[in-house]
N, C-alpha and C positions, 0 to 999 in steps of 0.2 A: 181338809178343811171340812166342818161339818156345817150344812146349811139347814134348810127346813126338814122338818120332820113329816111323816106321811099325812097326807090329806090337808097339807098346808098348815098344820098346827105349829105354833111357834114355841120353840124350846126356851125362850127367854121369858122374863117376867111379864105378866099379862096387865095392862092397863087400859081403861076405857079411853079411847081416844076422845080427846076434848073437842068441842066445837071449832075451836080455832084451826085445828088440823084441816078441816074442810075448807075454810076461808083461806088458808094458806094454800091449798091446792090450786085455788081460783087465782092466787096471787101470780102463779107461774104458768099455769096450763093456758094454751090458747086454741088447743086443738089443732095448730097449724105448724108446730115446730119443724117436723120432719119434711113436711112440704115446703116450707120457706127455706130451709137450709139445702135441700135438694135442688130446688130452682135456683139458688144463688150459686151453688157449685157448678151447676151446668151452665149458667150464664157467664161465669168466670172462665170457661173453656175448659174444665177439668173433666177428665175421663173417669166416671165413677167405678168402671172395671178395672182401673188402674190407679187408683187414689193413693196417695202417699200420706204418711201421718202428718207431715209438715203442712200439707194442704189444709188441713183443719185448724190449725194453730191460731188463725186470727178470729175463730168464733166459738172456740170451745171453753175458754176459761172465764167463767162468770164470776169473778172476784176481782178485787183492787189489786193492781199491779199485774194481774194476769200470769202468763208463764213465769215471768222473773219471781214472783212470789212463790210458785210451786217448786220451781227448782231449788230456790234457796231453802225451802223448808225441807224439801227431801234430802238435802245435804246436810242440814242440821240433825235431822232424825236417822241419819247414816243408813239409808235404805239399802238393802242388799237383796241379791238374786234369791237367796233363801227364805226372804221375808214372806209372811202371809199378812197381807194388808187389807184393811177395810177402810174404804173411802166412804165416810158417814156423811150423808147429804151431797150426792155426787152429781147433780144437775144432769146435763148431757154427757158426762163422762169424759171431760178433758183431763182430769187429774188422774183418773184411773188409766186412760191411754197412755198418759205421760210416764207414769211409774212402770207400768208394763213393758212398754217399748223401750225405755230408757234402761231399765234395770233387769228386765227378764224375770220380775217376781209375779206371784200369783195374786190378783186383786179382786176383791169382791166390793162391789158398788151398790149402795142403798139409797134410795131417794122416796120421798113422800109422794112425788108427781108421777103418777104412772106414765103420763105423756113423755116425760123425760126419760123414764126408764126404757120405754120403747124406742126413743129416738137414740139413746145411747147403745143399745143393742145393735140397731141398724148401722151406726157409724162404726162400732167395733168390727163388724163384719165386714165393712168396706175396706179397711185398712188392715184386716187379717190378724186382729188380736182378740177375736172372741174365744179363741182357746186359752187365753190367758185371763179373761175377765169374767166374772159370774155378776149378773145385774140382778137385783132383788128389789121388789117394790116393798117399802116398809117405812116405820116410824124410828128415828134414831133414839126416841125416849123408850122404846120397847122393842128392841132389836131381834129379829127373828134368827138368832143364832146361839148355838151352845156356849156355856162358859169356857173361857180359855181357848177360843178358836184362833186368835190371831196374835201377831207379833207387834204389829203397829196399827194404830188407829189414826187415820188422817182426816182433819176437820178443818175445812176453809170456808169461812163466812156461813156458818150454820146457826151458831147459838143466838144471834141476833133475832130469830124467828122463835125461840124456845123460851118460854116462860118458866118451865120446870127445869132449871138448869142443873139442879142436884140430880134428877133423874138422867139426864143426858150424859152427865160424867160417871154416875154410878154404873149406867149401862157400859160404857166405854171401859171402865175398868173391869167390869164383869167378863166381857169378852176377850179381854187381853190377857195373855199368859203373864206369869210373874217377870217382872223387869222389862215387860213390853213398853212401847213408847206411844205417846200420845202427841201428835204433831198439829199444832193449831195456828191458823192465821184468820184473825178476826176483827171485827170492829167493836169498840166498846164506847161507852159514855165517857165525855170528857167534861168541860165546864158546863154548869147548867145553863139551860136556854132552849128556845124552841127549835127545832129542826124543820127544814123544807121538806115537804113531801110532793111527789113520790120519791122514795129511796129504791136502790136496787133490791132490797129485800122485804120492802113494805110500800104498798101503795098509800097506805093509811096508818096513823099512829098505833091503831089497836093490834096492828100485826107486828109492830116493833117491840122487842123485849131487851133493851140495853141495860148492862150491868156495868159498873165502873172497872177499871183494870184491878183495882184491889179486890173488889167483890167477886170478879171472876176467878182470880187466882186462889182466893180463899175456898171457894166451892170446888175447883179442881183438887185442891190439896185434901179437902175434907172427903172426896170421893176415894182416897187412897193412893194418891199420886204425890211424887216429890218432884218439884219442878226444877229442871237442869238447865233450862235456858228461858229467859223472859226479856223481851226487849220491845220498846216503844219504837215503832217503825214509820210514825206519822209523817216526819219530814221526807222521808224517801218516797212513801206512797202518795203524798201529795205533788211532788215534783214530777214523778212518772205519770200521774193521772193527768196533770196540766199539760205536759207535753203530748198525751195520747189525744186528748180533747181538743188541742189546738189544731191538730192534723184533721184534713178532710177525711170523711168517711171513706172506707175503700169499698170494693164490690163484696167483701166478705167481712163479716164482724158481728158482735152481738146484737147489733140493731137489726139484724136480719129476722131474728124470733123473739126478742125481748121488746115487748111494747114500750114505747116512750123511753127508750134506753138513754138517750142523749140527755133528757130532761132528769132522769135518775141519777145518772152519772154526774151531771153538773151539780145536782144537790148533795150528793156525796161529797165532791171537792169542796162546796162551800162550807159544809160540816166539818172537815178535816181543817179547812183553812182558819175557820173561826176558833177551832179547839173544841167545838162541842162534841166533836168525834175523834177518837184516837184509833190507830191501827196497832194491833200486838201480833207479835210473832212469839211462840212458845213451844217447848217441847218438855214433856214431863215423863217420868218413869213410874210404872206400876210397882208399888211396894209389895213386897213379899208378906 
């Protein structure tokens, strides 16, 4: 797999980063992610020198339905040991660690938030997966990788922050080999109406860029993909999220490092329940 060229130059297409990219970084960065996670792990009685992958499960999947959604999507995308996977918009690395640990494949994780990248590298080392996962700070609309570098692009809860969705999926197609798979788990716009903020991906409306399911599918297909699986998972997502939120918070969870997490999650559930938000699961194949 080819990554960055010399001197940090990107082999991808070059775009001027829009101003919202800086605001988006502030959406997720607190400067405290690693410190908060480390303190919570120690407080839970875990030995950081002998940490297991399962120990991180409650706090590493920052998307609707958590690990359930990731495992379902991995199965649909038919991930294999031989795959070269790009986790595009990787957060603190939960998806990358799951794929590498479960399937033994090589994963490259890219995220716009440098703090999340640093936290991801640290967690990868703690559970012995740093040899399988490369973490790269970068923009999913201007990927720092050569064309045809990957067999799978995994994208969970990313496009809601991206106004230029055509660039996002053009880049995904560029870095995929012919017949490579694009695996998507995302939130889209449903019936018209105002949403309650903050949401997990946006503290304010200016950071939320929702398309309808039909618009999203058309954009993906226009980028050179053939959709092989397209499913509205809203009811499943709503049921699981309601069960999750009805339980008292444990010592480990996303609330450890995501500010106002309960408020954001409840607003997401309210949007799914009203039909103003929909949860979509999809797999598409890169056309030759």
